N, CA, C and O atoms as CSV, one atom per row, in Angstrom:
chain,resi,resn,atom,element,x,y,z
A,1,MET,N,N,0.806,-1.185,0.000
A,1,MET,CA,C,0.000,0.000,0.000
A,1,MET,C,C,0.863,1.269,0.000
A,1,MET,O,O,0.386,2.341,-0.371
A,2,LEU,N,N,2.121,1.151,0.411
A,2,LEU,CA,C,3.002,2.320,0.439
A,2,LEU,C,C,3.556,2.593,-0.950
A,2,LEU,O,O,4.045,1.685,-1.622
A,3,ASP,N,N,3.478,3.851,-1.378
A,3,ASP,CA,C,4.102,4.256,-2.625
A,3,ASP,C,C,5.618,4.128,-2.474
A,3,ASP,O,O,6.142,4.269,-1.369
A,4,ASP,N,N,6.314,3.866,-3.557
A,4,ASP,CA,C,7.773,3.736,-3.489
A,4,ASP,C,C,8.437,5.005,-2.970
A,4,ASP,O,O,9.510,4.933,-2.372
A,5,ASN,N,N,7.818,6.169,-3.189
A,5,ASN,CA,C,8.382,7.452,-2.755
A,5,ASN,C,C,7.649,8.038,-1.558
A,5,ASN,O,O,7.625,9.257,-1.386
A,6,VAL,N,N,7.058,7.199,-0.738
A,6,VAL,CA,C,6.300,7.675,0.415
A,6,VAL,C,C,7.176,8.533,1.332
A,6,VAL,O,O,8.349,8.231,1.552
A,7,VAL,N,N,6.581,9.611,1.864
A,7,VAL,CA,C,7.260,10.470,2.839
A,7,VAL,C,C,6.486,10.331,4.144
A,7,VAL,O,O,5.291,10.622,4.201
A,8,LEU,N,N,7.171,9.888,5.183
A,8,LEU,CA,C,6.555,9.735,6.496
A,8,LEU,C,C,7.261,10.665,7.474
A,8,LEU,O,O,8.464,10.901,7.371
A,9,VAL,N,N,6.493,11.186,8.423
A,9,VAL,CA,C,7.055,12.049,9.456
A,9,VAL,C,C,6.960,11.287,10.768
A,9,VAL,O,O,5.879,10.864,11.177
A,10,SER,N,N,8.102,11.119,11.420
A,10,SER,CA,C,8.170,10.334,12.651
A,10,SER,C,C,7.748,11.167,13.858
A,10,SER,O,O,7.463,12.359,13.744
A,11,GLU,N,N,7.715,10.515,15.005
A,11,GLU,CA,C,7.316,11.189,16.240
A,11,GLU,C,C,8.202,12.385,16.566
A,11,GLU,O,O,7.742,13.326,17.213
A,12,ASP,N,N,9.453,12.372,16.137
A,12,ASP,CA,C,10.346,13.508,16.397
A,12,ASP,C,C,10.227,14.583,15.307
A,12,ASP,O,O,11.055,15.490,15.225
A,13,ARG,N,N,9.191,14.467,14.478
A,13,ARG,CA,C,8.849,15.450,13.434
A,13,ARG,C,C,9.861,15.520,12.296
A,13,ARG,O,O,9.927,16.519,11.580
A,14,GLN,N,N,10.638,14.472,12.133
A,14,GLN,CA,C,11.617,14.416,11.056
A,14,GLN,C,C,11.074,13.551,9.914
A,14,GLN,O,O,10.654,12.418,10.146
A,15,PRO,N,N,11.078,14.078,8.680
A,15,PRO,CA,C,10.622,13.254,7.558
A,15,PRO,C,C,11.641,12.175,7.217
A,15,PRO,O,O,12.849,12.380,7.345
A,16,PHE,N,N,11.147,11.043,6.790
A,16,PHE,CA,C,12.053,9.996,6.320
A,16,PHE,C,C,11.418,9.276,5.146
A,16,PHE,O,O,10.196,9.217,5.015
A,17,PHE,N,N,12.264,8.738,4.309
A,17,PHE,CA,C,11.851,8.045,3.100
A,17,PHE,C,C,12.279,6.591,3.261
A,17,PHE,O,O,13.308,6.176,2.728
A,18,ALA,N,N,11.497,5.837,3.987
A,18,ALA,CA,C,11.969,4.520,4.390
A,18,ALA,C,C,10.896,3.455,4.204
A,18,ALA,O,O,10.486,2.807,5.167
A,19,LYS,N,N,10.451,3.279,2.986
A,19,LYS,CA,C,9.450,2.243,2.733
A,19,LYS,C,C,9.937,0.889,3.232
A,19,LYS,O,O,9.176,0.154,3.863
A,20,GLN,N,N,11.192,0.549,2.958
A,20,GLN,CA,C,11.724,-0.754,3.361
A,20,GLN,C,C,11.717,-0.931,4.875
A,20,GLN,O,O,11.480,-2.035,5.366
A,21,LYS,N,N,11.975,0.151,5.626
A,21,LYS,CA,C,11.962,0.072,7.091
A,21,LYS,C,C,10.561,-0.254,7.595
A,21,LYS,O,O,10.401,-1.084,8.491
A,22,VAL,N,N,9.552,0.390,7.029
A,22,VAL,CA,C,8.166,0.139,7.441
A,22,VAL,C,C,7.749,-1.276,7.065
A,22,VAL,O,O,7.148,-1.981,7.876
A,23,VAL,N,N,8.059,-1.692,5.862
A,23,VAL,CA,C,7.703,-3.038,5.419
A,23,VAL,C,C,8.396,-4.078,6.302
A,23,VAL,O,O,7.776,-5.068,6.692
A,24,GLY,N,N,9.662,-3.864,6.614
A,24,GLY,CA,C,10.403,-4.788,7.467
A,24,GLY,C,C,9.826,-4.915,8.862
A,24,GLY,O,O,9.824,-5.997,9.448
A,25,ALA,N,N,9.330,-3.791,9.397
A,25,ALA,CA,C,8.757,-3.803,10.748
A,25,ALA,C,C,7.464,-4.612,10.821
A,25,ALA,O,O,7.048,-5.014,11.908
A,26,HIS,N,N,6.829,-4.853,9.685
A,26,HIS,CA,C,5.573,-5.589,9.667
A,26,HIS,C,C,5.740,-7.043,9.215
A,26,HIS,O,O,4.749,-7.744,9.013
A,27,GLN,N,N,6.970,-7.494,9.057
A,27,GLN,CA,C,7.215,-8.881,8.667
A,27,GLN,C,C,7.124,-9.789,9.892
A,27,GLN,O,O,7.453,-9.368,11.001
A,28,PRO,N,N,6.682,-11.025,9.699
A,28,PRO,CA,C,6.610,-11.949,10.831
A,28,PRO,C,C,8.000,-12.249,11.390
A,28,PRO,O,O,8.976,-12.364,10.648
A,29,GLY,N,N,8.062,-12.370,12.686
A,29,GLY,CA,C,9.325,-12.679,13.341
A,29,GLY,C,C,9.221,-13.958,14.132
A,29,GLY,O,O,8.370,-14.803,13.855
A,30,THR,N,N,10.090,-14.101,15.123
A,30,THR,CA,C,10.101,-15.327,15.922
A,30,THR,C,C,8.969,-15.367,16.939
A,30,THR,O,O,8.614,-16.445,17.416
A,31,GLY,N,N,8.401,-14.229,17.279
A,31,GLY,CA,C,7.302,-14.189,18.235
A,31,GLY,C,C,6.348,-13.072,17.888
A,31,GLY,O,O,6.621,-12.270,16.995
A,32,PRO,N,N,5.222,-13.013,18.594
A,32,PRO,CA,C,4.248,-11.969,18.283
A,32,PRO,C,C,4.769,-10.582,18.658
A,32,PRO,O,O,5.304,-10.384,19.748
A,33,LYS,N,N,4.608,-9.635,17.751
A,33,LYS,CA,C,4.985,-8.259,18.042
A,33,LYS,C,C,3.871,-7.577,18.823
A,33,LYS,O,O,4.126,-6.833,19.770
A,34,PHE,N,N,2.628,-7.841,18.415
A,34,PHE,CA,C,1.475,-7.264,19.101
A,34,PHE,C,C,0.521,-8.388,19.474
A,34,PHE,O,O,0.282,-9.306,18.689
A,35,THR,N,N,-0.014,-8.304,20.672
A,35,THR,CA,C,-1.022,-9.273,21.071
A,35,THR,C,C,-2.422,-8.725,20.865
A,35,THR,O,O,-3.396,-9.478,20.838
A,36,ARG,N,N,-2.519,-7.378,20.716
A,36,ARG,CA,C,-3.809,-6.747,20.456
A,36,ARG,C,C,-3.568,-5.424,19.748
A,36,ARG,O,O,-2.673,-4.666,20.121
A,37,VAL,N,N,-4.373,-5.148,18.720
A,37,VAL,CA,C,-4.354,-3.869,18.012
A,37,VAL,C,C,-5.795,-3.402,17.911
A,37,VAL,O,O,-6.668,-4.150,17.473
A,38,GLU,N,N,-6.040,-2.166,18.317
A,38,GLU,CA,C,-7.389,-1.613,18.252
A,38,GLU,C,C,-7.329,-0.226,17.616
A,38,GLU,O,O,-6.645,0.664,18.121
A,39,MET,N,N,-8.042,-0.047,16.517
A,39,MET,CA,C,-8.091,1.236,15.831
A,39,MET,C,C,-9.404,1.927,16.178
A,39,MET,O,O,-10.440,1.275,16.311
A,40,SER,N,N,-9.355,3.261,16.324
A,40,SER,CA,C,-10.569,4.018,16.653
A,40,SER,C,C,-10.462,5.434,16.096
A,40,SER,O,O,-9.437,5.824,15.537
A,41,ASP,N,N,-11.534,6.184,16.260
A,41,ASP,CA,C,-11.599,7.601,15.861
A,41,ASP,C,C,-11.187,7.811,14.409
A,41,ASP,O,O,-10.545,8.811,14.088
A,42,MET,N,N,-11.549,6.882,13.528
A,42,MET,CA,C,-11.156,6.984,12.128
A,42,MET,C,C,-12.018,8.013,11.403
A,42,MET,O,O,-13.246,7.980,11.473
A,43,LYS,N,N,-11.348,8.925,10.707
A,43,LYS,CA,C,-12.018,9.918,9.879
A,43,LYS,C,C,-11.351,9.905,8.507
A,43,LYS,O,O,-10.126,9.847,8.403
A,44,ILE,N,N,-12.172,9.961,7.453
A,44,ILE,CA,C,-11.658,9.936,6.088
A,44,ILE,C,C,-12.274,11.090,5.307
A,44,ILE,O,O,-13.490,11.278,5.302
A,45,ILE,N,N,-11.417,11.850,4.654
A,45,ILE,CA,C,-11.857,12.883,3.713
A,45,ILE,C,C,-11.422,12.393,2.342
A,45,ILE,O,O,-10.230,12.218,2.092
A,46,ASP,N,N,-12.394,12.167,1.444
A,46,ASP,CA,C,-12.119,11.561,0.141
A,46,ASP,C,C,-12.670,12.458,-0.956
A,46,ASP,O,O,-13.858,12.781,-0.951
A,47,ASP,N,N,-11.813,12.869,-1.908
A,47,ASP,CA,C,-12.299,13.668,-3.031
A,47,ASP,C,C,-12.286,12.887,-4.337
A,47,ASP,O,O,-12.486,13.473,-5.401
A,48,GLY,N,N,-12.058,11.591,-4.282
A,48,GLY,CA,C,-12.096,10.756,-5.476
A,48,GLY,C,C,-10.724,10.363,-5.993
A,48,GLY,O,O,-10.527,9.220,-6.406
A,49,THR,N,N,-9.765,11.293,-5.977
A,49,THR,CA,C,-8.408,10.974,-6.426
A,49,THR,C,C,-7.390,11.087,-5.306
A,49,THR,O,O,-6.260,10.616,-5.436
A,50,ALA,N,N,-7.789,11.709,-4.211
A,50,ALA,CA,C,-6.930,11.828,-3.022
A,50,ALA,C,C,-7.812,11.661,-1.790
A,50,ALA,O,O,-8.994,12.006,-1.800
A,51,ALA,N,N,-7.216,11.130,-0.740
A,51,ALA,CA,C,-7.946,10.947,0.519
A,51,ALA,C,C,-6.987,11.158,1.681
A,51,ALA,O,O,-5.805,10.824,1.606
A,52,VAL,N,N,-7.526,11.721,2.758
A,52,VAL,CA,C,-6.767,11.896,3.995
A,52,VAL,C,C,-7.477,11.105,5.078
A,52,VAL,O,O,-8.683,11.247,5.274
A,53,LEU,N,N,-6.722,10.270,5.778
A,53,LEU,CA,C,-7.259,9.440,6.848
A,53,LEU,C,C,-6.559,9.799,8.146
A,53,LEU,O,O,-5.334,9.917,8.182
A,54,THR,N,N,-7.330,9.974,9.212
A,54,THR,CA,C,-6.758,10.130,10.549
A,54,THR,C,C,-7.395,9.082,11.450
A,54,THR,O,O,-8.561,8.728,11.274
A,55,CYS,N,N,-6.629,8.588,12.413
A,55,CYS,CA,C,-7.152,7.601,13.355
A,55,CYS,C,C,-6.212,7.468,14.546
A,55,CYS,O,O,-5.116,8.029,14.561
A,56,ARG,N,N,-6.658,6.728,15.523
A,56,ARG,CA,C,-5.872,6.412,16.710
A,56,ARG,C,C,-5.747,4.894,16.785
A,56,ARG,O,O,-6.691,4.165,16.481
A,57,GLY,N,N,-4.579,4.433,17.190
A,57,GLY,CA,C,-4.364,2.998,17.331
A,57,GLY,C,C,-3.755,2.673,18.682
A,57,GLY,O,O,-2.846,3.361,19.145
A,58,ILE,N,N,-4.254,1.631,19.306
A,58,ILE,CA,C,-3.670,1.117,20.548
A,58,ILE,C,C,-3.008,-0.213,20.209
A,58,ILE,O,O,-3.644,-1.128,19.685
A,59,TYR,N,N,-1.728,-0.299,20.518
A,59,TYR,CA,C,-0.934,-1.490,20.214
A,59,TYR,C,C,-0.431,-2.074,21.525
A,59,TYR,O,O,0.301,-1.420,22.268
A,60,GLU,N,N,-0.829,-3.309,21.802
A,60,GLU,CA,C,-0.379,-3.990,23.011
A,60,GLU,C,C,0.510,-5.161,22.620
A,60,GLU,O,O,0.214,-5.910,21.689
A,61,GLY,N,N,1.594,-5.297,23.349
A,61,GLY,CA,C,2.505,-6.418,23.153
A,61,GLY,C,C,2.692,-7.153,24.457
A,61,GLY,O,O,2.062,-6.808,25.457
A,62,PRO,N,N,3.544,-8.160,24.468
A,62,PRO,CA,C,3.756,-8.939,25.680
A,62,PRO,C,C,4.256,-8.089,26.854
A,62,PRO,O,O,3.978,-8.411,28.009
A,63,ASN,N,N,4.998,-6.995,26.564
A,63,ASN,CA,C,5.601,-6.220,27.653
A,63,ASN,C,C,5.240,-4.746,27.654
A,63,ASN,O,O,5.729,-3.998,28.500
A,64,SER,N,N,4.393,-4.306,26.723
A,64,SER,CA,C,4.101,-2.872,26.674
A,64,SER,C,C,2.823,-2.598,25.909
A,64,SER,O,O,2.264,-3.463,25.235
A,65,SER,N,N,2.381,-1.348,26.044
A,65,SER,CA,C,1.211,-0.864,25.327
A,65,SER,C,C,1.480,0.574,24.929
A,65,SER,O,O,2.056,1.337,25.703
A,66,VAL,N,N,1.067,0.950,23.724
A,66,VAL,CA,C,1.270,2.322,23.267
A,66,VAL,C,C,0.038,2.764,22.479
A,66,VAL,O,O,-0.571,1.979,21.753
A,67,SER,N,N,-0.312,4.038,22.640
A,67,SER,CA,C,-1.404,4.649,21.892
A,67,SER,C,C,-0.793,5.656,20.928
A,67,SER,O,O,-0.034,6.534,21.340
A,68,LEU,N,N,-1.123,5.531,19.642
A,68,LEU,CA,C,-0.540,6.393,18.619
A,68,LEU,C,C,-1.634,7.027,17.772
A,68,LEU,O,O,-2.700,6.443,17.578
A,69,LYS,N,N,-1.360,8.231,17.266
A,69,LYS,CA,C,-2.248,8.903,16.319
A,69,LYS,C,C,-1.594,8.843,14.946
A,69,LYS,O,O,-0.384,9.026,14.812
A,70,PHE,N,N,-2.409,8.585,13.929
A,70,PHE,CA,C,-1.906,8.458,12.564
A,70,PHE,C,C,-2.606,9.429,11.635
A,70,PHE,O,O,-3.775,9.760,11.833
A,71,MET,N,N,-1.887,9.881,10.623
A,71,MET,CA,C,-2.456,10.601,9.494
A,71,MET,C,C,-1.816,9.998,8.248
A,71,MET,O,O,-0.598,9.832,8.187
A,72,ARG,N,N,-2.636,9.675,7.263
A,72,ARG,CA,C,-2.138,9.113,6.012
A,72,ARG,C,C,-2.783,9.853,4.843
A,72,ARG,O,O,-3.979,10.143,4.863
A,73,VAL,N,N,-1.983,10.153,3.832
A,73,VAL,CA,C,-2.477,10.759,2.598
A,73,VAL,C,C,-2.396,9.694,1.513
A,73,VAL,O,O,-1.327,9.147,1.242
A,74,TRP,N,N,-3.536,9.407,0.896
A,74,TRP,CA,C,-3.635,8.403,-0.157
A,74,TRP,C,C,-3.885,9.100,-1.489
A,74,TRP,O,O,-4.655,10.058,-1.551
A,75,LEU,N,N,-3.245,8.630,-2.552
A,75,LEU,CA,C,-3.503,9.091,-3.921
A,75,LEU,C,C,-3.869,7.898,-4.781
A,75,LEU,O,O,-3.326,6.805,-4.621
A,76,LYS,N,N,-4.791,8.126,-5.688
A,76,LYS,CA,C,-5.144,7.090,-6.653
A,76,LYS,C,C,-4.200,7.231,-7.838
A,76,LYS,O,O,-4.238,8.226,-8.562
A,77,LYS,N,N,-3.353,6.226,-8.026
A,77,LYS,CA,C,-2.361,6.220,-9.101
A,77,LYS,C,C,-2.566,4.958,-9.926
A,77,LYS,O,O,-2.494,3.847,-9.400
A,78,ASN,N,N,-2.820,5.130,-11.218
A,78,ASN,CA,C,-3.056,3.983,-12.103
A,78,ASN,C,C,-4.154,3.069,-11.569
A,78,ASN,O,O,-4.017,1.846,-11.576
A,79,ASN,N,N,-5.247,3.679,-11.106
A,79,ASN,CA,C,-6.410,2.958,-10.562
A,79,ASN,C,C,-6.096,2.163,-9.299
A,79,ASN,O,O,-6.812,1.214,-8.977
A,80,CYS,N,N,-5.056,2.527,-8.591
A,80,CYS,CA,C,-4.666,1.838,-7.361
A,80,CYS,C,C,-4.379,2.886,-6.280
A,80,CYS,O,O,-3.667,3.858,-6.533
A,81,TRP,N,N,-4.920,2.695,-5.097
A,81,TRP,CA,C,-4.689,3.628,-3.993
A,81,TRP,C,C,-3.335,3.349,-3.351
A,81,TRP,O,O,-3.017,2.198,-3.051
A,82,LYS,N,N,-2.535,4.394,-3.136
A,82,LYS,CA,C,-1.214,4.290,-2.512
A,82,LYS,C,C,-1.066,5.345,-1.437
A,82,LYS,O,O,-1.552,6.465,-1.591
A,83,ILE,N,N,-0.399,4.995,-0.347
A,83,ILE,CA,C,-0.057,5.980,0.689
A,83,ILE,C,C,1.167,6.729,0.199
A,83,ILE,O,O,2.209,6.129,-0.066
A,84,VAL,N,N,1.037,8.063,0.077
A,84,VAL,CA,C,2.149,8.881,-0.413
A,84,VAL,C,C,2.767,9.727,0.698
A,84,VAL,O,O,3.889,10.213,0.554
A,85,ALA,N,N,2.044,9.908,1.804
A,85,ALA,CA,C,2.569,10.691,2.921
A,85,ALA,C,C,1.827,10.319,4.186
A,85,ALA,O,O,0.704,9.815,4.144
A,86,GLY,N,N,2.476,10.577,5.322
A,86,GLY,CA,C,1.823,10.276,6.580
A,86,GLY,C,C,2.629,10.744,7.765
A,86,GLY,O,O,3.783,11.155,7.642
A,87,SER,N,N,1.988,10.670,8.923
A,87,SER,CA,C,2.665,11.026,10.168
A,87,SER,C,C,2.164,10.137,11.290
A,87,SER,O,O,1.115,9.500,11.193
A,88,ILE,N,N,2.946,10.116,12.354
A,88,ILE,CA,C,2.614,9.353,13.552
A,88,ILE,C,C,3.006,10.186,14.763
A,88,ILE,O,O,4.050,10.838,14.762
A,89,SER,N,N,2.165,10.163,15.803
A,89,SER,CA,C,2.490,10.891,17.024
A,89,SER,C,C,1.831,10.189,18.215
A,89,SER,O,O,0.948,9.347,18.052
A,90,LYS,N,N,2.281,10.555,19.400
A,90,LYS,CA,C,1.692,9.973,20.616
A,90,LYS,C,C,0.578,10.852,21.115
A,90,LYS,O,O,-0.047,10.540,22.128
């Protein structure tokens, strides 16, 4: 879902161009990364060729829990939706 040129802004407000880092973080490992994920407060603004999504996610693992806010910008490219920009914050 990530565009090859996706721009993401991290919690420290620094942009990074790291599709491979994000994809790698979601690959299966030797044990569960999250034991529970709950998304809420989802809002979508869609104009047909671009969309902005905001939401909150709670991620629980064996030793911790974190609540994060997300913003994602989606563009329709070649009849396929891709994330082209986004941010994450606590």
